[in-house]
Residue, then its C-alpha position, 0 to 999 in steps of 0.5 A: m499500500p502506498q504511503t499517503v501525504e497531505c495535499l500542499n494546497c487543500g490538506s487532503s490525504i493523497a498517495s505519495t505517488d500522486i502528482f495532482c491532488p484528486e480533490c483540488g487538482h493542485r500540482q504537489t510537486g515541481s517537475t523534479g520534486d519529492p512527493t513526500t516533502g513537496h520540495d523542489q530538488p535542484q535540476t541537473a541539465a541533460p547533456a547537450s547533444p550537437p545539432p544535427l549535421q546540415p549537408q554542406y552544398p558547394p557554392q553555385p557558380n555565378t550566371n554570366g551577365k553578358a549571357v543575360a544581356s545577350m538574351v535580353t537584347g536578343i529578345v528586344s530585337l525581335v519584340v520592339p520595332f526598329v530598335g532590333i537594328v541596333t540590338g540584334p548584332l549587340a545580341i550576337v556579339l554579347a552571346a559570343r563573348a559570353r560563351t567564351e567566358i562561360r567555357q573559361t570560368s565554368q560559369k552558368g548561362d550558356g543557355l541564355a547566351i545561345t538564346g541570345l545568339v539565336t534571337g539576335i540572329l532572327g532579329c537581324i534576319g528579319y530587319g534585313i528582309f524588312l529593309l530589302i522590301i523597303i529598297i525594293g519598294a522605293l526602287a519600284g516606285a521610283g521606276s513607275a513615276s511619270p514625269l510632269 
């Protein structure tokens, strides 16, 4: 039979192993207390465990800035009217230099440079065809003009 003690709050008789009084619900001990005396005992710190190891990832290489610029200028050469005359060749030059730097420095962005190269070439071809049509139209219009 378990030993009985008095509740620290209401004085009821309770088992010495009870943590809470069944009459008033008062906690009889601290987290490490002695149920027979009701006094807290000093807590000892648990040994600290090292934090779980986080995987160490190698730093990612940077994206080449010229590759990004070549892609942007190549897309601009296709989308913005009459600006492509300048930005198309610029995209081609930037893409060529970016691909050279990417091979030498192991940077990221080769796909961006290829995109800039292709869109720059398409922009140049598109504006070349446009200018050819303008010239042919101007020559045809000049040849059919009747003198007054």
